[in-house]
Each structure stands twice: as structure tokens, then as C-alpha cells.
PDB file of N, CA, C and O in Angstrom:
ATOM      1  N   UNK A   1      53.806-127.764  30.615  1.00  0.00           N
ATOM      2  CA  UNK A   1      53.671-126.407  30.117  1.00  0.00           C
ATOM      3  C   UNK A   1      52.444-125.787  30.768  1.00  0.00           C
ATOM      4  O   UNK A   1      51.359-126.369  30.749  1.00  0.00           O
ATOM      5  N   UNK A   2      52.618-124.623  31.335  1.00  0.00           N
ATOM      6  CA  UNK A   2      51.516-123.929  32.003  1.00  0.00           C
ATOM      7  C   UNK A   2      51.050-122.742  31.153  1.00  0.00           C
ATOM      8  O   UNK A   2      51.706-122.352  30.187  1.00  0.00           O
ATOM      9  N   UNK A   3      49.911-122.186  31.538  1.00  0.00           N
ATOM     10  CA  UNK A   3      49.419-120.987  30.853  1.00  0.00           C
ATOM     11  C   UNK A   3      50.431-119.846  31.009  1.00  0.00           C
ATOM     12  O   UNK A   3      50.651-119.069  30.080  1.00  0.00           O
ATOM     13  N   UNK A   4      51.035-119.758  32.182  1.00  0.00           N
ATOM     14  CA  UNK A   4      52.050-118.720  32.415  1.00  0.00           C
ATOM     15  C   UNK A   4      53.232-118.888  31.465  1.00  0.00           C
ATOM     16  O   UNK A   4      53.783-117.901  30.978  1.00  0.00           O
ATOM     17  N   UNK A   5      53.625-120.136  31.202  1.00  0.00           N
ATOM     18  CA  UNK A   5      54.742-120.386  30.284  1.00  0.00           C
ATOM     19  C   UNK A   5      54.439-119.801  28.907  1.00  0.00           C
ATOM     20  O   UNK A   5      55.282-119.141  28.300  1.00  0.00           O
ATOM     21  N   UNK A   6      53.234-120.052  28.428  1.00  0.00           N
ATOM     22  CA  UNK A   6      52.857-119.523  27.117  1.00  0.00           C
ATOM     23  C   UNK A   6      52.813-117.998  27.131  1.00  0.00           C
ATOM     24  O   UNK A   6      53.209-117.354  26.159  1.00  0.00           O
ATOM     25  N   UNK A   7      52.339-117.430  28.214  1.00  0.00           N
ATOM     26  CA  UNK A   7      52.293-115.963  28.322  1.00  0.00           C
ATOM     27  C   UNK A   7      53.703-115.374  28.325  1.00  0.00           C
ATOM     28  O   UNK A   7      53.947-114.336  27.709  1.00  0.00           O
ATOM     29  N   UNK A   8      54.632-116.037  29.019  1.00  0.00           N
ATOM     30  CA  UNK A   8      56.032-115.588  29.045  1.00  0.00           C
ATOM     31  C   UNK A   8      56.609-115.614  27.632  1.00  0.00           C
ATOM     32  O   UNK A   8      57.214-114.640  27.183  1.00  0.00           O
ATOM     33  N   UNK A   9      56.419-116.726  26.941  1.00  0.00           N
ATOM     34  CA  UNK A   9      56.933-116.853  25.577  1.00  0.00           C
ATOM     35  C   UNK A   9      56.307-115.816  24.647  1.00  0.00           C
ATOM     36  O   UNK A   9      57.004-115.182  23.855  1.00  0.00           O
ATOM     37  N   UNK A  10      55.002-115.650  24.750  1.00  0.00           N
ATOM     38  CA  UNK A  10      54.311-114.672  23.904  1.00  0.00           C
ATOM     39  C   UNK A  10      54.808-113.254  24.172  1.00  0.00           C
ATOM     40  O   UNK A  10      55.002-112.471  23.242  1.00  0.00           O
ATOM     41  N   UNK A  11      55.011-112.928  25.448  1.00  0.00           N
ATOM     42  CA  UNK A  11      55.510-111.591  25.790  1.00  0.00           C
ATOM     43  C   UNK A  11      56.879-111.351  25.158  1.00  0.00           C
ATOM     44  O   UNK A  11      57.105-110.315  24.532  1.00  0.00           O
ATOM     45  N   UNK A  12      57.785-112.306  25.324  1.00  0.00           N
ATOM     46  CA  UNK A  12      59.133-112.135  24.784  1.00  0.00           C
ATOM     47  C   UNK A  12      59.123-112.079  23.259  1.00  0.00           C
ATOM     48  O   UNK A  12      59.908-111.344  22.660  1.00  0.00           O
ATOM     49  N   UNK A  13      58.249-112.842  22.637  1.00  0.00           N
ATOM     50  CA  UNK A  13      58.171-112.823  21.176  1.00  0.00           C
ATOM     51  C   UNK A  13      57.548-111.523  20.664  1.00  0.00           C
ATOM     52  O   UNK A  13      58.090-110.882  19.763  1.00  0.00           O
ATOM     53  N   UNK A  14      56.422-111.142  21.237  1.00  0.00           N
ATOM     54  CA  UNK A  14      55.708-109.959  20.755  1.00  0.00           C
ATOM     55  C   UNK A  14      56.514-108.676  20.941  1.00  0.00           C
ATOM     56  O   UNK A  14      56.513-107.805  20.071  1.00  0.00           O
ATOM     57  N   UNK A  15      57.192-108.565  22.066  1.00  0.00           N
ATOM     58  CA  UNK A  15      57.952-107.343  22.354  1.00  0.00           C
ATOM     59  C   UNK A  15      59.335-107.353  21.722  1.00  0.00           C
ATOM     60  O   UNK A  15      59.977-106.309  21.605  1.00  0.00           O
ATOM     61  N   UNK A  16      59.800-108.543  21.309  1.00  0.00           N
ATOM     62  CA  UNK A  16      61.134-108.691  20.724  1.00  0.00           C
ATOM     63  C   UNK A  16      62.200-108.033  21.593  1.00  0.00           C
ATOM     64  O   UNK A  16      63.044-107.279  21.111  1.00  0.00           O
ATOM     65  N   UNK A  17      62.136-108.340  22.892  1.00  0.00           N
ATOM     66  CA  UNK A  17      63.075-107.745  23.837  1.00  0.00           C
ATOM     67  C   UNK A  17      63.745-108.809  24.689  1.00  0.00           C
ATOM     68  O   UNK A  17      63.332-109.967  24.729  1.00  0.00           O
ATOM     69  N   UNK A  18      64.778-108.377  25.355  1.00  0.00           N
ATOM     70  CA  UNK A  18      65.418-109.133  26.422  1.00  0.00           C
ATOM     71  C   UNK A  18      64.844-108.561  27.706  1.00  0.00           C
ATOM     72  O   UNK A  18      64.831-107.344  27.886  1.00  0.00           O
ATOM     73  N   UNK A  19      64.363-109.428  28.612  1.00  0.00           N
ATOM     74  CA  UNK A  19      63.701-108.912  29.812  1.00  0.00           C
ATOM     75  C   UNK A  19      63.982-109.788  31.021  1.00  0.00           C
ATOM     76  O   UNK A  19      64.251-110.983  30.898  1.00  0.00           O
ATOM     77  N   UNK A  20      63.911-109.167  32.187  1.00  0.00           N
ATOM     78  CA  UNK A  20      64.068-109.883  33.454  1.00  0.00           C
ATOM     79  C   UNK A  20      62.726-110.493  33.853  1.00  0.00           C
ATOM     80  O   UNK A  20      61.682-110.053  33.373  1.00  0.00           O
ATOM     81  N   UNK A  21      62.745-111.500  34.725  1.00  0.00           N
ATOM     82  CA  UNK A  21      61.489-112.055  35.223  1.00  0.00           C
ATOM     83  C   UNK A  21      60.591-110.997  35.861  1.00  0.00           C
ATOM     84  O   UNK A  21      59.368-111.083  35.745  1.00  0.00           O
ATOM     85  N   UNK A  22      61.172-110.003  36.528  1.00  0.00           N
ATOM     86  CA  UNK A  22      60.363-108.951  37.157  1.00  0.00           C
ATOM     87  C   UNK A  22      59.615-108.129  36.114  1.00  0.00           C
ATOM     88  O   UNK A  22      58.442-107.806  36.302  1.00  0.00           O
ATOM     89  N   UNK A  23      60.283-107.790  35.021  1.00  0.00           N
ATOM     90  CA  UNK A  23      59.633-107.025  33.944  1.00  0.00           C
ATOM     91  C   UNK A  23      58.550-107.874  33.283  1.00  0.00           C
ATOM     92  O   UNK A  23      57.448-107.393  33.021  1.00  0.00           O
ATOM     93  N   UNK A  24      58.869-109.129  33.019  1.00  0.00           N
ATOM     94  CA  UNK A  24      57.878-110.023  32.417  1.00  0.00           C
ATOM     95  C   UNK A  24      56.664-110.135  33.333  1.00  0.00           C
ATOM     96  O   UNK A  24      55.526-110.006  32.881  1.00  0.00           O
ATOM     97  N   UNK A  25      56.908-110.376  34.621  1.00  0.00           N
ATOM     98  CA  UNK A  25      55.819-110.545  35.590  1.00  0.00           C
ATOM     99  C   UNK A  25      54.915-109.323  35.643  1.00  0.00           C
ATOM    100  O   UNK A  25      53.693-109.455  35.710  1.00  0.00           O
ATOM    101  N   UNK A  26      55.498-108.156  35.615  1.00  0.00           N
ATOM    102  CA  UNK A  26      54.711-106.921  35.680  1.00  0.00           C
ATOM    103  C   UNK A  26      53.798-106.761  34.471  1.00  0.00           C
ATOM    104  O   UNK A  26      52.778-106.074  34.541  1.00  0.00           O
ATOM    105  N   UNK A  27      54.163-107.390  33.374  1.00  0.00           N
ATOM    106  CA  UNK A  27      53.392-107.257  32.143  1.00  0.00           C
ATOM    107  C   UNK A  27      52.406-108.390  31.890  1.00  0.00           C
ATOM    108  O   UNK A  27      51.519-108.259  31.046  1.00  0.00           O
ATOM    109  N   UNK A  28      52.548-109.499  32.608  1.00  0.00           N
ATOM    110  CA  UNK A  28      51.633-110.621  32.376  1.00  0.00           C
ATOM    111  C   UNK A  28      50.846-111.000  33.627  1.00  0.00           C
ATOM    112  O   UNK A  28      50.151-112.015  33.632  1.00  0.00           O
ATOM    113  N   UNK A  29      50.945-110.208  34.675  1.00  0.00           N
ATOM    114  CA  UNK A  29      50.136-110.378  35.887  1.00  0.00           C
ATOM    115  C   UNK A  29      50.364-111.678  36.651  1.00  0.00           C
ATOM    116  O   UNK A  29      49.415-112.307  37.120  1.00  0.00           O
ATOM    117  N   UNK A  30      51.615-112.072  36.772  1.00  0.00           N
ATOM    118  CA  UNK A  30      52.026-113.158  37.658  1.00  0.00           C
ATOM    119  C   UNK A  30      53.083-112.584  38.594  1.00  0.00           C
ATOM    120  O   UNK A  30      53.670-111.542  38.300  1.00  0.00           O
ATOM    121  N   UNK A  31      53.331-113.255  39.716  1.00  0.00           N
ATOM    122  CA  UNK A  31      54.342-112.759  40.647  1.00  0.00           C
ATOM    123  C   UNK A  31      55.741-112.943  40.059  1.00  0.00           C
ATOM    124  O   UNK A  31      55.983-113.846  39.259  1.00  0.00           O
ATOM    125  N   UNK A  32      56.644-112.074  40.473  1.00  0.00           N
ATOM    126  CA  UNK A  32      58.018-112.160  40.013  1.00  0.00           C
ATOM    127  C   UNK A  32      58.672-113.475  40.377  1.00  0.00           C
ATOM    128  O   UNK A  32      59.422-114.039  39.581  1.00  0.00           O
ATOM    129  N   UNK A  33      58.394-113.968  41.569  1.00  0.00           N
ATOM    130  CA  UNK A  33      58.978-115.232  42.017  1.00  0.00           C
ATOM    131  C   UNK A  33      58.513-116.387  41.136  1.00  0.00           C
ATOM    132  O   UNK A  33      59.310-117.240  40.744  1.00  0.00           O
ATOM    133  N   UNK A  34      57.218-116.408  40.830  1.00  0.00           N
ATOM    134  CA  UNK A  34      56.675-117.475  39.987  1.00  0.00           C
ATOM    135  C   UNK A  34      57.259-117.395  38.573  1.00  0.00           C
ATOM    136  O   UNK A  34      57.660-118.414  38.012  1.00  0.00           O
ATOM    137  N   UNK A  35      57.309-116.209  38.005  1.00  0.00           N
ATOM    138  CA  UNK A  35      57.855-116.040  36.653  1.00  0.00           C
ATOM    139  C   UNK A  35      59.335-116.408  36.628  1.00  0.00           C
ATOM    140  O   UNK A  35      59.799-117.021  35.666  1.00  0.00           O
ATOM    141  N   UNK A  36      60.072-116.050  37.653  1.00  0.00           N
ATOM    142  CA  UNK A  36      61.482-116.404  37.726  1.00  0.00           C
ATOM    143  C   UNK A  36      61.659-117.920  37.704  1.00  0.00           C
ATOM    144  O   UNK A  36      62.528-118.434  37.000  1.00  0.00           O
ATOM    145  N   UNK A  37      60.845-118.631  38.464  1.00  0.00           N
ATOM    146  CA  UNK A  37      60.879-120.092  38.494  1.00  0.00           C
ATOM    147  C   UNK A  37      60.543-120.669  37.121  1.00  0.00           C
ATOM    148  O   UNK A  37      61.224-121.576  36.644  1.00  0.00           O
ATOM    149  N   UNK A  38      59.504-120.149  36.493  1.00  0.00           N
ATOM    150  CA  UNK A  38      59.091-120.644  35.174  1.00  0.00           C
ATOM    151  C   UNK A  38      60.159-120.328  34.126  1.00  0.00           C
ATOM    152  O   UNK A  38      60.395-121.139  33.230  1.00  0.00           O
ATOM    153  N   UNK A  39      60.801-119.174  34.221  1.00  0.00           N
ATOM    154  CA  UNK A  39      61.862-118.831  33.271  1.00  0.00           C
ATOM    155  C   UNK A  39      63.010-119.828  33.350  1.00  0.00           C
ATOM    156  O   UNK A  39      63.557-120.229  32.323  1.00  0.00           O
ATOM    157  N   UNK A  40      63.376-120.226  34.554  1.00  0.00           N
ATOM    158  CA  UNK A  40      64.439-121.230  34.699  1.00  0.00           C
ATOM    159  C   UNK A  40      64.040-122.529  34.006  1.00  0.00           C
ATOM    160  O   UNK A  40      64.854-123.140  33.314  1.00  0.00           O
ATOM    161  N   UNK A  41      62.789-122.951  34.191  1.00  0.00           N
ATOM    162  CA  UNK A  41      62.325-124.195  33.572  1.00  0.00           C
ATOM    163  C   UNK A  41      62.234-124.067  32.051  1.00  0.00           C
ATOM    164  O   UNK A  41      62.577-125.001  31.327  1.00  0.00           O
ATOM    165  N   UNK A  42      61.776-122.921  31.572  1.00  0.00           N
ATOM    166  CA  UNK A  42      61.712-122.700  30.122  1.00  0.00           C
ATOM    167  C   UNK A  42      63.113-122.669  29.516  1.00  0.00           C
ATOM    168  O   UNK A  42      63.321-123.153  28.404  1.00  0.00           O
ATOM    169  N   UNK A  43      64.065-122.105  30.241  1.00  0.00           N
ATOM    170  CA  UNK A  43      65.455-122.091  29.773  1.00  0.00           C
ATOM    171  C   UNK A  43      66.020-123.509  29.743  1.00  0.00           C
ATOM    172  O   UNK A  43      66.718-123.879  28.799  1.00  0.00           O
ATOM    173  N   UNK A  44      65.723-124.297  30.765  1.00  0.00           N
ATOM    174  CA  UNK A  44      66.175-125.694  30.787  1.00  0.00           C
ATOM    175  C   UNK A  44      65.628-126.472  29.594  1.00  0.00           C
ATOM    176  O   UNK A  44      66.288-127.375  29.080  1.00  0.00           O
ATOM    177  N   UNK A  45      64.416-126.118  29.154  1.00  0.00           N
ATOM    178  CA  UNK A  45      63.781-126.788  28.015  1.00  0.00           C
ATOM    179  C   UNK A  45      64.237-126.214  26.673  1.00  0.00           C
ATOM    180  O   UNK A  45      63.875-126.740  25.620  1.00  0.00           O
ATOM    181  N   UNK A  46      65.033-125.131  26.704  1.00  0.00           N
ATOM    182  CA  UNK A  46      65.542-124.536  25.478  1.00  0.00           C
ATOM    183  C   UNK A  46      64.593-123.573  24.785  1.00  0.00           C
ATOM    184  O   UNK A  46      64.848-123.162  23.653  1.00  0.00           O
ATOM    185  N   UNK A  47      63.488-123.201  25.457  1.00  0.00           N
ATOM    186  CA  UNK A  47      62.508-122.300  24.850  1.00  0.00           C
ATOM    187  C   UNK A  47      62.901-120.833  24.982  1.00  0.00           C
ATOM    188  O   UNK A  47      62.548-120.012  24.135  1.00  0.00           O
ATOM    189  N   UNK A  48      63.625-120.508  26.033  1.00  0.00           N
ATOM    190  CA  UNK A  48      64.199-119.179  26.212  1.00  0.00           C
ATOM    191  C   UNK A  48      65.648-119.377  26.633  1.00  0.00           C
ATOM    192  O   UNK A  48      66.049-120.479  27.008  1.00  0.00           O
ATOM    193  N   UNK A  49      66.423-118.314  26.570  1.00  0.00           N
ATOM    194  CA  UNK A  49      67.816-118.412  27.015  1.00  0.00           C
ATOM    195  C   UNK A  49      68.176-117.202  27.854  1.00  0.00           C
ATOM    196  O   UNK A  49      67.685-116.093  27.643  1.00  0.00           O
ATOM    197  N   UNK A  50      69.036-117.452  28.797  1.00  0.00           N
ATOM    198  CA  UNK A  50      69.545-116.373  29.644  1.00  0.00           C
ATOM    199  C   UNK A  50      70.626-115.640  28.859  1.00  0.00           C
ATOM    200  O   UNK A  50      71.526-116.263  28.297  1.00  0.00           O
ATOM    201  N   UNK A  51      70.532-114.322  28.826  1.00  0.00           N
ATOM    202  CA  UNK A  51      71.530-113.537  28.094  1.00  0.00           C
ATOM    203  C   UNK A  51      72.533-112.862  29.018  1.00  0.00           C
ATOM    204  O   UNK A  51      73.610-112.452  28.584  1.00  0.00           O
ATOM    205  N   UNK A  52      72.175-112.748  30.294  1.00  0.00           N
ATOM    206  CA  UNK A  52      73.100-112.274  31.319  1.00  0.00           C
ATOM    207  C   UNK A  52      72.561-112.754  32.661  1.00  0.00           C
ATOM    208  O   UNK A  52      71.710-113.643  32.702  1.00  0.00           O
ATOM    209  N   UNK A  53      73.037-112.188  33.741  1.00  0.00           N
ATOM    210  CA  UNK A  53      72.677-112.686  35.072  1.00  0.00           C
ATOM    211  C   UNK A  53      71.182-112.653  35.370  1.00  0.00           C
ATOM    212  O   UNK A  53      70.705-113.443  36.186  1.00  0.00           O
ATOM    213  N   UNK A  54      70.433-111.759  34.730  1.00  0.00           N
ATOM    214  CA  UNK A  54      69.022-111.655  35.108  1.00  0.00           C
ATOM    215  C   UNK A  54      68.045-111.477  33.948  1.00  0.00           C
ATOM    216  O   UNK A  54      66.862-111.233  34.186  1.00  0.00           O
ATOM    217  N   UNK A  55      68.495-111.588  32.724  1.00  0.00           N
ATOM    218  CA  UNK A  55      67.611-111.336  31.582  1.00  0.00           C
ATOM    219  C   UNK A  55      67.516-112.535  30.646  1.00  0.00           C
ATOM    220  O   UNK A  55      68.459-113.311  30.490  1.00  0.00           O
ATOM    221  N   UNK A  56      66.338-112.657  30.028  1.00  0.00           N
ATOM    222  CA  UNK A  56      66.055-113.765  29.117  1.00  0.00           C
ATOM    223  C   UNK A  56      65.550-113.249  27.780  1.00  0.00           C
ATOM    224  O   UNK A  56      65.036-112.136  27.672  1.00  0.00           O
ATOM    225  N   UNK A  57      65.712-114.100  26.756  1.00  0.00           N
ATOM    226  CA  UNK A  57      65.104-113.835  25.460  1.00  0.00           C
ATOM    227  C   UNK A  57      64.596-115.160  24.900  1.00  0.00           C
ATOM    228  O   UNK A  57      65.073-116.229  25.282  1.00  0.00           O
ATOM    229  N   UNK A  58      63.632-115.082  23.998  1.00  0.00           N
ATOM    230  CA  UNK A  58      63.079-116.283  23.392  1.00  0.00           C
ATOM    231  C   UNK A  58      64.089-116.859  22.403  1.00  0.00           C
ATOM    232  O   UNK A  58      64.834-116.112  21.768  1.00  0.00           O
ATOM    233  N   UNK A  59      64.114-118.179  22.272  1.00  0.00           N
ATOM    234  CA  UNK A  59      65.002-118.854  21.325  1.00  0.00           C
ATOM    235  C   UNK A  59      64.234-119.185  20.043  1.00  0.00           C
ATOM    236  O   UNK A  59      63.015-119.028  19.977  1.00  0.00           O
ATOM    237  N   UNK A  60      64.964-119.643  19.037  1.00  0.00           N
ATOM    238  CA  UNK A  60      64.311-120.106  17.811  1.00  0.00           C
ATOM    239  C   UNK A  60      63.373-121.271  18.121  1.00  0.00           C
ATOM    240  O   UNK A  60      62.290-121.372  17.544  1.00  0.00           O
ATOM    241  N   UNK A  61      63.789-122.147  19.031  1.00  0.00           N
ATOM    242  CA  UNK A  61      62.952-123.277  19.444  1.00  0.00           C
ATOM    243  C   UNK A  61      61.665-122.763  20.096  1.00  0.00           C
ATOM    244  O   UNK A  61      60.586-123.299  19.845  1.00  0.00           O
ATOM    245  N   UNK A  62      61.776-121.737  20.922  1.00  0.00           N
ATOM    246  CA  UNK A  62      60.599-121.128  21.545  1.00  0.00           C
ATOM    247  C   UNK A  62      59.669-120.522  20.512  1.00  0.00           C
ATOM    248  O   UNK A  62      58.448-120.636  20.627  1.00  0.00           O
ATOM    249  N   UNK A  63      60.236-119.880  19.508  1.00  0.00           N
ATOM    250  CA  UNK A  63      59.433-119.318  18.415  1.00  0.00           C
ATOM    251  C   UNK A  63      58.713-120.430  17.663  1.00  0.00           C
ATOM    252  O   UNK A  63      57.530-120.310  17.341  1.00  0.00           O
ATOM    253  N   UNK A  64      59.435-121.511  17.386  1.00  0.00           N
ATOM    254  CA  UNK A  64      58.822-122.655  16.694  1.00  0.00           C
ATOM    255  C   UNK A  64      57.683-123.234  17.520  1.00  0.00           C
ATOM    256  O   UNK A  64      56.648-123.611  16.971  1.00  0.00           O
ATOM    257  N   UNK A  65      57.867-123.309  18.837  1.00  0.00           N
ATOM    258  CA  UNK A  65      56.807-123.815  19.709  1.00  0.00           C
ATOM    259  C   UNK A  65      55.549-122.956  19.577  1.00  0.00           C
ATOM    260  O   UNK A  65      54.449-123.488  19.426  1.00  0.00           O
ATOM    261  N   UNK A  66      55.702-121.646  19.633  1.00  0.00           N
ATOM    262  CA  UNK A  66      54.549-120.751  19.541  1.00  0.00           C
ATOM    263  C   UNK A  66      53.840-120.857  18.192  1.00  0.00           C
ATOM    264  O   UNK A  66      52.635-120.624  18.103  1.00  0.00           O
ATOM    265  N   UNK A  67      54.577-121.205  17.153  1.00  0.00           N
ATOM    266  CA  UNK A  67      53.981-121.359  15.823  1.00  0.00           C
ATOM    267  C   UNK A  67      53.406-122.758  15.607  1.00  0.00           C
ATOM    268  O   UNK A  67      52.879-123.053  14.535  1.00  0.00           O
ATOM    269  N   UNK A  68      53.507-123.626  16.630  1.00  0.00           N
ATOM    270  CA  UNK A  68      52.963-124.980  16.515  1.00  0.00           C
ATOM    271  C   UNK A  68      53.849-125.940  15.754  1.00  0.00           C
ATOM    272  O   UNK A  68      53.381-126.977  15.284  1.00  0.00           O
ATOM    273  N   UNK A  69      55.128-125.610  15.627  1.00  0.00           N
ATOM    274  CA  UNK A  69      56.057-126.438  14.863  1.00  0.00           C
ATOM    275  C   UNK A  69      56.889-127.375  15.728  1.00  0.00           C
ATOM    276  O   UNK A  69      57.876-127.936  15.251  1.00  0.00           O
ATOM    277  N   UNK A  70      56.511-127.555  16.992  1.00  0.00           N
ATOM    278  CA  UNK A  70      57.259-128.415  17.913  1.00  0.00           C
ATOM    279  C   UNK A  70      56.340-129.541  18.366  1.00  0.00           C
ATOM    280  O   UNK A  70      55.230-129.295  18.840  1.00  0.00           O
ATOM    281  N   UNK A  71      56.807-130.776  18.217  1.00  0.00           N
ATOM    282  CA  UNK A  71      56.051-131.944  18.664  1.00  0.00           C
ATOM    283  C   UNK A  71      56.151-132.077  20.180  1.00  0.00           C
ATOM    284  O   UNK A  71      57.145-131.670  20.781  1.00  0.00           O
ATOM    285  N   UNK A  72      55.125-132.644  20.788  1.00  0.00           N
ATOM    286  CA  UNK A  72      55.074-132.793  22.248  1.00  0.00           C
ATOM    287  C   UNK A  72      56.291-133.541  22.788  1.00  0.00           C
ATOM    288  O   UNK A  72      56.803-133.202  23.855  1.00  0.00           O
ATOM    289  N   UNK A  73      56.757-134.553  22.062  1.00  0.00           N
ATOM    290  CA  UNK A  73      57.905-135.324  22.550  1.00  0.00           C
ATOM    291  C   UNK A  73      59.213-134.533  22.513  1.00  0.00           C
ATOM    292  O   UNK A  73      60.190-134.930  23.149  1.00  0.00           O
ATOM    293  N   UNK A  74      59.241-133.435  21.787  1.00  0.00           N
ATOM    294  CA  UNK A  74      60.420-132.565  21.770  1.00  0.00           C
ATOM    295  C   UNK A  74      60.477-131.649  22.986  1.00  0.00           C
ATOM    296  O   UNK A  74      61.519-131.066  23.286  1.00  0.00           O
ATOM    297  N   UNK A  75      59.360-131.526  23.677  1.00  0.00           N
ATOM    298  CA  UNK A  75      59.214-130.539  24.740  1.00  0.00           C
ATOM    299  C   UNK A  75      59.292-131.193  26.108  1.00  0.00           C
ATOM    300  O   UNK A  75      58.567-132.147  26.389  1.00  0.00           O
ATOM    301  N   UNK A  76      60.177-130.676  26.965  1.00  0.00           N
ATOM    302  CA  UNK A  76      60.317-131.184  28.321  1.00  0.00           C
ATOM    303  C   UNK A  76      60.306-130.021  29.300  1.00  0.00           C
ATOM    304  O   UNK A  76      61.357-129.547  29.729  1.00  0.00           O
ATOM    305  N   UNK A  77      59.096-129.561  29.652  1.00  0.00           N
ATOM    306  CA  UNK A  77      58.936-128.485  30.626  1.00  0.00           C
ATOM    307  C   UNK A  77      58.096-129.022  31.766  1.00  0.00           C
ATOM    308  O   UNK A  77      56.992-129.521  31.551  1.00  0.00           O
ATOM    309  N   UNK A  78      58.619-128.920  32.984  1.00  0.00           N
ATOM    310  CA  UNK A  78      57.868-129.382  34.144  1.00  0.00           C
ATOM    311  C   UNK A  78      56.817-128.355  34.525  1.00  0.00           C
ATOM    312  O   UNK A  78      57.052-127.149  34.447  1.00  0.00           O
ATOM    313  N   UNK A  79      55.656-128.847  34.938  1.00  0.00           N
ATOM    314  CA  UNK A  79      54.544-127.965  35.293  1.00  0.00           C
ATOM    315  C   UNK A  79      54.583-127.464  36.727  1.00  0.00           C
ATOM    316  O   UNK A  79      53.752-126.636  37.099  1.00  0.00           O
ATOM    317  N   UNK A  80      55.501-127.925  37.534  1.00  0.00           N
ATOM    318  CA  UNK A  80      55.503-127.496  38.943  1.00  0.00           C
ATOM    319  C   UNK A  80      56.526-126.445  39.223  1.00  0.00           C
ATOM    320  O   UNK A  80      56.646-125.988  40.360  1.00  0.00           O
TER     321      UNK A  80
END
């Protein structure tokens, strides 16, 4: 889990929106390419989900993670 991952999750939770990696990147000061890569990894871990070809939203699991209700062994997000 990277700092960018937490920023992505926080953005999606706080705004309560569905957003593309480009929109997320513009709001959290990371490149679109990097955010797109991290979104794929967060989706693989079940923290966010793809709602169409280019947009994501936070999942209940992602919300639980932000609230500290997820144990480390439940989380499988690669840092690279």
C-alpha cells in the first residue's frame, strides 16, 4: 500500500463519486499513468471497483480499510 493508494481511496470516499484515473490524478497531484496503475492494483485487491471502461468507485471493503477495520492479512496490494 502506497501513500498514493490512500489518497486515491480518500478522494473517492470524500467526494462520493465515480471517477476516472485522470480525474483522480488531477485532484491528488499524481500523474494519470501512475494513478491508473494504482487503480488497477486497488481494484485487484477489492478496495475499489471498476464501474465501466474507465471509471472507479470505492467499495465497502475500501471504506472499511479507511476506517481501520481491515487486518493487514486481509489486504493484498502490491507496492510497485
